[in-house]
C-alpha positions as CSV (number, residue, x, y, z in Angstrom):
1,X,31.7,10.2,2.3
2,X,29.9,10.8,-1.0
3,X,26.2,10.5,-1.5
4,X,25.2,7.0,-2.3
5,X,21.9,6.0,-3.8
6,X,20.7,2.5,-2.9
7,X,18.6,1.3,-5.8
8,X,17.1,-1.9,-4.4
9,X,16.9,-4.1,-1.3
10,X,19.4,-6.8,-1.1
11,X,20.3,-9.7,1.2
12,X,21.9,-8.6,4.5
13,X,25.7,-8.7,4.6
14,X,27.6,-10.1,7.5
15,X,29.7,-7.0,7.5
16,X,28.2,-4.1,9.5
17,X,30.4,-1.5,7.9
18,X,29.7,-2.3,4.2
19,X,29.2,0.9,2.2
20,X,25.6,1.4,1.3
21,X,24.0,-0.1,4.4
22,X,21.2,1.9,6.1
23,X,21.7,3.5,9.5
24,X,20.4,1.5,12.5
25,X,17.5,4.0,13.0
26,X,16.0,3.1,9.6
27,X,15.3,-0.5,10.6
28,X,11.6,-1.4,10.5
29,X,9.9,-4.8,11.1
30,X,8.4,-7.1,8.5
31,X,4.8,-6.3,7.6
32,X,2.0,-7.2,5.1
33,X,-0.9,-5.4,3.5
34,X,-4.5,-5.8,4.3
35,X,-7.6,-4.3,2.8
36,X,-11.0,-3.6,4.4
37,X,-14.2,-3.4,2.4
38,X,-14.8,0.2,3.2
39,X,-11.2,1.3,2.4
40,X,-11.4,3.0,-1.0
41,X,-10.4,6.3,-2.6
42,X,-10.6,8.0,-6.0
43,X,-7.2,8.6,-7.6
44,X,-6.6,10.7,-10.6
45,X,-4.4,9.5,-13.5
46,X,-4.0,6.7,-16.0
47,X,-3.6,4.0,-13.3
48,X,-6.1,5.6,-11.0
49,X,-9.9,5.5,-10.6
50,X,-11.4,3.8,-7.6
51,X,-8.5,2.1,-5.9
52,X,-8.4,0.1,-2.7
53,X,-6.7,1.5,0.4
54,X,-4.0,-0.9,1.7
55,X,-3.0,-0.9,5.3
56,X,0.4,-2.0,6.6
57,X,0.0,-4.6,9.3
58,X,3.1,-4.9,11.4
59,X,3.7,-8.1,13.3
60,X,5.1,-6.8,16.5
61,X,5.4,-9.0,19.5
62,X,3.1,-7.9,22.3
63,X,0.7,-6.0,20.0
64,X,-2.6,-7.4,18.8
65,X,-1.9,-10.8,20.3
66,X,1.3,-11.3,18.4
67,X,3.9,-13.3,20.4
68,X,7.6,-13.7,20.1
69,X,8.9,-17.1,19.0
70,X,12.0,-18.0,21.0
71,X,14.7,-20.6,20.4
72,X,15.8,-23.1,23.1
73,X,18.0,-20.4,24.6
74,X,15.3,-17.9,25.0
75,X,16.4,-15.7,22.1
76,X,13.7,-14.3,19.8
77,X,13.9,-15.8,16.3
78,X,10.6,-14.6,14.9
79,X,6.9,-13.9,15.7
80,X,3.6,-15.7,15.7
81,X,1.1,-13.3,14.2
82,X,-1.8,-15.7,13.8
83,X,-3.9,-13.8,16.3
84,X,-3.4,-10.6,14.3
85,X,-4.5,-12.3,11.1
86,X,-7.5,-13.9,12.7
87,X,-8.6,-10.5,14.1
88,X,-8.3,-8.9,10.7
89,X,-10.3,-11.7,9.0
90,X,-13.1,-11.3,11.6
91,X,-13.3,-7.6,10.7
92,X,-13.8,-8.6,7.0
93,X,-10.3,-7.7,5.9
94,X,-8.6,-9.3,2.9
95,X,-5.0,-10.3,3.8
96,X,-2.5,-9.9,1.0
97,X,0.0,-12.6,1.9
98,X,3.3,-11.6,0.2
99,X,4.1,-15.2,-0.7
100,X,0.7,-15.8,-2.3
101,X,1.3,-17.2,-5.8
102,X,-1.9,-15.4,-7.1
103,X,0.0,-12.1,-6.9
104,X,2.0,-13.2,-9.9
105,X,4.6,-10.5,-10.7
106,X,3.8,-8.8,-7.5
107,X,4.6,-11.8,-5.3
108,X,7.0,-11.1,-2.4
109,X,6.2,-7.4,-2.5
110,X,8.0,-6.8,0.9
111,X,11.8,-6.9,0.8
112,X,14.5,-5.8,3.1
113,X,17.5,-3.4,3.1
114,X,20.3,-4.4,5.5
115,X,21.0,-1.9,8.2
116,X,24.2,-1.3,10.2
117,X,24.1,-3.5,13.3
118,X,22.2,-6.4,11.7
119,X,18.7,-4.9,11.5
120,X,16.6,-4.8,8.4
121,X,14.4,-2.1,6.8
122,X,11.4,-3.9,5.2
123,X,9.8,-1.8,2.4
124,X,7.5,-2.1,-0.6
125,X,9.5,-3.5,-3.5
126,X,9.0,-6.1,-6.2
127,X,11.0,-7.9,-8.9
128,X,8.5,-8.1,-11.8
129,X,11.4,-8.5,-14.2
130,X,14.2,-11.0,-13.3
131,X,17.1,-9.0,-11.9
132,X,15.3,-5.7,-11.8
133,X,13.9,-4.7,-8.4
134,X,11.5,-1.7,-8.2
135,X,10.1,0.0,-5.2
136,X,11.2,2.2,-2.3
137,X,14.7,3.5,-2.5
138,X,17.1,5.3,-0.2
139,X,19.8,7.9,-0.7
140,X,22.6,7.9,2.0
141,X,23.9,11.4,2.5
142,X,27.5,12.4,3.2
143,X,26.8,12.5,6.9
144,X,25.4,9.0,6.9
145,X,21.8,10.0,7.2
146,X,19.3,8.2,4.9
147,X,16.5,9.8,2.9
148,X,13.7,7.5,1.7
149,X,12.1,7.8,-1.7
150,X,8.6,6.3,-2.1
151,X,7.3,4.4,-5.0
152,X,3.9,6.1,-5.4
153,X,3.4,5.2,-9.1
154,X,4.4,1.6,-8.6
155,X,2.1,1.3,-5.6
156,X,-0.8,2.8,-7.6
157,X,-0.2,0.3,-10.3
158,X,-0.1,-2.5,-7.8
159,X,-3.5,-1.5,-6.3
160,X,-5.0,-1.3,-9.8
161,X,-3.7,-4.8,-10.6
162,X,-5.2,-6.2,-7.5
163,X,-8.7,-5.1,-8.5
164,X,-8.3,-5.9,-12.2
165,X,-7.2,-9.4,-11.4
166,X,-9.9,-10.2,-8.8
167,X,-7.6,-10.3,-5.7
168,X,-9.7,-7.5,-4.3
169,X,-13.4,-7.2,-5.5
170,X,-14.5,-4.0,-7.1
171,X,-15.6,-1.1,-5.0
172,X,-19.0,-1.8,-3.4
173,X,-21.8,0.6,-4.5
174,X,-22.5,1.8,-0.9
175,X,-18.9,2.8,-0.5
176,X,-19.1,4.7,-3.8
177,X,-22.1,6.6,-2.4
178,X,-20.2,7.5,0.7
179,X,-17.2,8.8,-1.3
180,X,-19.6,10.9,-3.4
181,X,-21.2,12.3,-0.3
182,X,-17.8,13.4,1.0
183,X,-17.0,15.1,-2.3
184,X,-20.3,16.9,-2.5
185,X,-20.1,18.1,1.1
186,X,-16.6,19.4,0.3
187,X,-18.0,21.2,-2.8
188,X,-20.7,22.9,-0.8
189,X,-18.1,24.2,1.7
190,X,-15.9,25.5,-1.1
191,X,-18.9,27.2,-2.7
192,X,-19.8,28.9,0.6
193,X,-16.3,30.0,1.1
194,X,-16.0,31.3,-2.5
195,X,-19.1,33.5,-1.9
196,X,-17.1,35.9,0.2
197,X,-13.7,35.0,-1.3
198,X,-13.9,35.1,-5.1
199,X,-10.4,34.0,-5.5
200,X,-11.6,30.5,-4.4
201,X,-13.8,30.1,-7.5
202,X,-11.1,28.0,-9.2
203,X,-11.4,25.6,-6.3
204,X,-15.1,25.2,-6.9
205,X,-14.5,24.4,-10.5
206,X,-11.8,21.9,-9.6
207,X,-14.1,20.0,-7.2
208,X,-17.0,20.0,-9.7
209,X,-14.7,18.5,-12.4
210,X,-13.5,15.9,-9.9
211,X,-17.0,14.9,-9.1
212,X,-17.8,14.5,-12.9
213,X,-14.7,12.3,-13.3
214,X,-15.8,10.1,-10.4
215,X,-19.3,9.8,-11.8
216,X,-17.8,8.9,-15.2
217,X,-15.5,6.3,-13.7
218,X,-18.4,4.7,-11.8
219,X,-20.6,4.6,-14.9
220,X,-17.8,2.9,-16.9
221,X,-17.3,0.4,-14.0
222,X,-21.0,-0.5,-13.7
223,X,-21.2,-0.9,-17.5
224,X,-18.3,-3.3,-17.6
225,X,-19.7,-5.3,-14.7
226,X,-23.1,-5.6,-16.5
227,X,-21.2,-7.3,-19.3
228,X,-19.3,-9.6,-17.0
229,X,-21.4,-9.7,-13.8
230,X,-19.3,-12.5,-12.3
231,X,-16.5,-9.9,-11.8
232,X,-18.6,-8.4,-9.0
233,X,-18.5,-11.8,-7.2
234,X,-14.8,-12.4,-7.6
235,X,-13.3,-13.1,-4.2
236,X,-9.9,-14.5,-3.0
237,X,-10.0,-18.2,-2.2
238,X,-8.4,-20.1,0.6
239,X,-5.3,-22.0,-0.3
């Protein structure tokens, strides 16, 4: 069997032997993203800067209060993850509901690949342009094994969009301070290591340059918020 590249998730087929379906072991449950106020990182690049960290929340029956929903014959047909969502909200998390219309072109960012045996592999993928799905892809090798390819650039763009459009508020100043403390501590360690290992001098310079870029990005952010202070107060609203 030749190598087959699956470019995009599609609706499950009733045939379990259709060419291009993922192996049963690739099946993974449906999930959604959440963001906690302290979850931030500095990412290099054009779509980088201070970006929110998004956590996958998997709705698995029996975990975090999630319960299985059964039909009249006792067969599972879904899950009730309300307890999971309530717990996240209590911890201050922002829940990014895939069906939220405020996500605009990023709506329905979780899509499924069909797997042999009837399972599904839910992955990060979007259809910003009609008929064109972008996101995680798979290559099926000649022996039937599947190799996943992430969508790091697309995911970075998604996180930037969430902040720029007010779905997630800008990074709080205390969190920025924490990130800088981590960077400066790492710099001190690198400097100490370079004292007895001169070949590590390049690492010292690299960390120093990264700190400068972080400071520059923060200065630009605070300046933009001083012009439009309401941006600091932007929060998701209940629908």
